[in-house]
C-alpha positions in Angstrom: -58.0 -36.5 -209.9 -57.2 -34.4 -212.9 -55.6 -31.6 -210.8 -54.3 -31.0 -207.3 -57.7 -30.0 -206.1 -57.0 -31.5 -202.7 -54.2 -29.0 -202.1 -56.8 -26.5 -201.0 -57.8 -28.9 -198.3 -54.4 -29.6 -196.9 -54.4 -26.7 -194.6 -57.6 -27.8 -192.9 -56.7 -29.2 -189.4 -57.6 -32.7 -188.7 -58.9 -31.6 -185.3 -61.7 -29.8 -187.1 -63.2 -33.2 -188.1 -63.8 -34.0 -184.4 -67.0 -32.0 -184.4 -69.2 -34.9 -183.2 -72.9 -33.8 -183.1 -73.9 -30.6 -184.8 -74.8 -28.0 -182.3 -77.0 -25.5 -184.0 -80.1 -25.0 -186.1 -81.8 -27.9 -188.0 -78.7 -30.1 -187.5 -78.7 -30.0 -183.7 -77.9 -33.5 -182.4 -77.2 -35.1 -185.8 -73.9 -37.0 -186.0 -71.6 -35.5 -188.6 -67.8 -35.7 -188.5 -67.3 -33.2 -191.3 -67.1 -29.6 -190.4 -69.1 -27.0 -192.3 -65.9 -25.4 -193.7 -64.6 -28.8 -194.9 -68.0 -29.6 -196.5 -67.9 -26.4 -198.6 -64.3 -27.2 -199.6 -65.3 -30.7 -200.7 -68.2 -29.2 -202.6 -66.0 -26.8 -204.4 -63.8 -29.7 -205.7 -66.8 -31.8 -206.6 -68.2 -28.9 -208.6 -65.0 -28.6 -210.6 -65.0 -32.3 -211.5 -68.7 -32.5 -212.2 -68.3 -29.5 -214.6 -65.8 -31.5 -216.7 -68.0 -34.6 -216.9 -71.5 -33.5 -217.5 -73.1 -31.2 -220.1 -73.9 -28.0 -218.3 -76.2 -25.4 -219.7 -74.4 -22.1 -220.2 -77.4 -19.9 -221.2 -76.9 -16.9 -219.0 -80.6 -15.9 -218.8 -81.6 -19.5 -217.8 -78.8 -19.6 -215.1 -79.8 -16.1 -213.8 -83.4 -17.4 -213.3 -82.4 -20.6 -211.6 -79.9 -18.8 -209.4 -82.4 -16.0 -208.4 -84.9 -18.7 -207.4 -82.4 -20.7 -205.5 -81.0 -17.7 -203.6 -84.5 -16.5 -202.8 -85.1 -19.8 -201.1 -81.7 -20.0 -199.5 -82.3 -16.6 -198.0 -84.9 -18.2 -195.7 -82.4 -20.7 -194.2 -79.8 -20.5 -191.5 -77.1 -21.0 -194.2 -78.1 -17.8 -196.1 -74.6 -16.3 -195.7 -72.7 -19.2 -197.2 -71.9 -19.3 -201.0 -74.4 -21.5 -202.9 -74.3 -22.4 -206.6 -77.2 -23.5 -208.8 -76.6 -25.4 -212.1 -78.6 -26.8 -215.0 -77.5 -30.1 -216.6 -78.5 -30.6 -220.3 -80.1 -34.0 -219.8 -83.7 -35.1 -220.7 -84.1 -37.4 -217.7 -86.1 -36.0 -214.8 -83.8 -35.4 -212.0 -82.4 -32.9 -209.5 -79.8 -33.3 -206.8 -77.5 -31.5 -204.3 -73.9 -32.2 -203.4 -72.3 -31.3 -200.1 -71.2 -27.7 -200.0 -74.2 -25.8 -201.3 -74.4 -26.9 -205.0 -77.8 -27.8 -206.5 -78.1 -29.3 -210.0 -81.4 -29.5 -212.0 -81.8 -31.5 -215.3 -83.4 -29.8 -218.2 -85.8 -32.7 -218.3 -87.2 -31.8 -214.9 -87.5 -28.1 -215.9 -89.5 -29.1 -219.0 -91.7 -31.4 -216.9 -92.5 -28.9 -214.2 -95.9 -27.2 -214.7 -95.1 -23.9 -213.0 -92.5 -21.9 -211.2 -93.8 -23.1 -207.8 -93.4 -26.7 -208.9 -89.8 -26.1 -209.8 -89.3 -24.1 -206.6 -90.7 -27.2 -204.7 -87.9 -29.3 -206.1 -85.3 -26.6 -205.5 -86.5 -26.1 -201.9 -86.4 -29.8 -201.3 -82.8 -30.1 -202.6 -81.7 -27.0 -200.7 -83.2 -28.5 -197.6 -81.0 -31.6 -198.0 -78.1 -29.3 -198.1 -79.1 -27.2 -195.1 -79.7 -30.4 -193.1 -76.3 -31.7 -194.3 -77.7 -35.1 -195.3 -74.8 -35.7 -197.7 -72.0 -35.4 -195.2 -74.1 -37.3 -192.6 -74.3 -40.2 -195.1 -70.5 -39.8 -195.6 -70.0 -40.1 -191.9 -72.2 -43.2 -191.8 -70.5 -44.8 -194.8 -66.9 -44.0 -194.2 -66.4 -43.1 -190.6 -63.8 -40.7 -189.3 -60.6 -42.2 -190.8 -61.6 -42.3 -194.4 -63.5 -39.0 -194.3 -60.4 -37.4 -192.9 -58.3 -39.0 -195.6 -60.6 -37.9 -198.4 -60.7 -34.3 -197.2 -56.9 -34.2 -196.7 -56.2 -35.7 -200.1 -54.7 -38.9 -198.7 -57.1 -41.2 -200.4 -57.8 -40.2 -204.0 -59.5 -43.6 -204.6 -62.2 -42.8 -202.0 -62.7 -39.4 -203.5 -63.2 -40.9 -207.0 -65.7 -43.3 -205.5 -67.7 -40.4 -204.1 -67.5 -38.5 -207.4 -68.6 -41.6 -209.3 -71.5 -42.0 -207.0 -72.6 -38.4 -207.6 -72.2 -38.7 -211.3 -74.0 -42.1 -211.4 -77.0 -41.4 -209.1 -77.0 -37.7 -208.4 -76.3 -38.1 -204.7 -73.6 -39.2 -202.2 -76.0 -42.0 -201.1 -79.6 -43.0 -201.1 -81.5 -40.7 -198.7 -83.5 -42.3 -195.9 -87.2 -41.8 -195.3 -86.3 -39.5 -192.4 -84.0 -37.5 -194.6 -86.8 -37.1 -197.2 -89.3 -36.2 -194.6 -87.0 -33.6 -193.1 -86.2 -32.1 -196.5 -89.9 -32.0 -197.4 -90.9 -30.3 -194.1 -88.1 -27.7 -194.3 -88.7 -27.1 -198.0 -92.4 -26.3 -197.4 -91.4 -23.8 -194.8 -88.7 -22.2 -197.0 -91.0 -22.0 -200.0 -93.7 -20.3 -198.0 -91.3 -17.8 -196.5 -89.9 -17.1 -199.9 -93.4 -16.4 -201.2 -93.7 -19.5 -203.4 -96.9 -21.4 -203.1 -95.9 -24.7 -201.3 -98.7 -26.4 -203.1 -96.2 -26.5 -206.0 -94.2 -29.2 -204.1 -97.3 -31.4 -203.9 -98.1 -30.9 -207.6 -94.5 -31.7 -208.6 -94.4 -34.8 -206.5 -97.6 -36.0 -208.1 -96.2 -35.4 -211.5 -93.1 -37.4 -210.6 -95.2 -40.4 -209.4 -97.3 -40.2 -212.6 -94.2 -40.0 -214.8 -92.9 -43.2 -213.1 -96.0 -45.0 -214.3 -95.7 -43.7 -217.8 -92.0 -43.6 -218.4 -90.1 -45.3 -215.6 -86.7 -45.1 -217.3 -87.0 -41.3 -217.5 -87.1 -40.9 -213.8 -85.2 -43.9 -212.5 -82.2 -41.9 -211.3 -84.4 -39.6 -209.2 -86.2 -42.4 -207.5 -83.0 -44.4 -206.9 -81.9 -41.7 -204.3 -85.2 -40.0 -203.4 -87.9 -42.5 -202.3 -91.2 -41.0 -203.0 -94.7 -42.2 -202.1 -98.3 -41.1 -201.7 -97.6 -41.1 -197.9 -94.9 -38.5 -198.4 -97.3 -36.3 -200.5 -99.9 -36.6 -197.7 -97.2 -35.5 -195.2 -96.4 -32.5 -197.3 -100.1 -31.6 -197.5 -100.3 -31.8 -193.7 -97.3 -29.4 -193.3 -98.9 -27.0 -195.7 -102.2 -27.1 -193.7 -100.3 -25.9 -190.6 -99.2 -22.6 -192.4 -101.2 -19.4 -191.8 -103.3 -18.2 -194.8 -101.3 -15.8 -196.9 -102.0 -13.7 -199.9 -99.6 -13.3 -202.8 -97.9 -16.7 -202.9 -96.4 -17.2 -206.4 -97.6 -20.2 -208.4 -96.1 -19.1 -211.7 -94.3 -16.2 -213.4 -93.2 -15.2 -216.9 -89.6 -15.9 -216.1 -90.4 -19.6 -215.7 -92.1 -19.8 -219.0 -89.1 -18.2 -220.6 -86.8 -20.6 -218.8 -88.7 -23.6 -220.3 -88.4 -22.1 -223.8 -84.6 -21.5 -223.4 -83.8 -25.1 -222.1 -86.4 -27.0 -224.2 -85.2 -29.3 -226.9 
């Protein structure tokens, strides 16, 4: 690592790793050996290192929009009181990802490809849901087990940390999400969108766009599909979740802020 970022983790007691199964909310019963506090500490370090290795957009108006959208969705979750961060990467490929600890990254290519605010919100809600469900640290638990996870978080295995960082930079995720992970993130995302007053049909439209783009320009979206398996079956499942929701007026499909965002990040 380029700095002693691990030093902030040294005070964390090893005992805190022995959390076993999560005991509340959407994570009830899921095996995760990383505590919530440790996850947010790890996310803070990853955020610092990612910022030094990818071209982040610094346009304040664009960041204000993406953060307002993200916080509006996060406010519907059980993790609403934790610090979240929303970032834009200047990259024409179509991708978005989350890292442990409440950080969501969206490529400019995806913003340009989205057809409306609700479509962008669909991607944001999906990635936020991965974070709320703690899929990243669940995958760490599966991949590394207690000993290596403890070593990474306590700064005793810099090589393992660099491997995790390289995985995030290379694919946009700690590991490939399973079908169950994707289904859970879809289901949660639909609910969060609806409660945040975004039209959840935007998620369906965005997923359809992603599938169509894979047919037209597979290289432009390869990174997204490498970690987020997407199929017509998943889209049908999202439609079924939407059909369960009560009819509601005033759900947002688009707004002027989104149109301005596209202009600000467009090439």
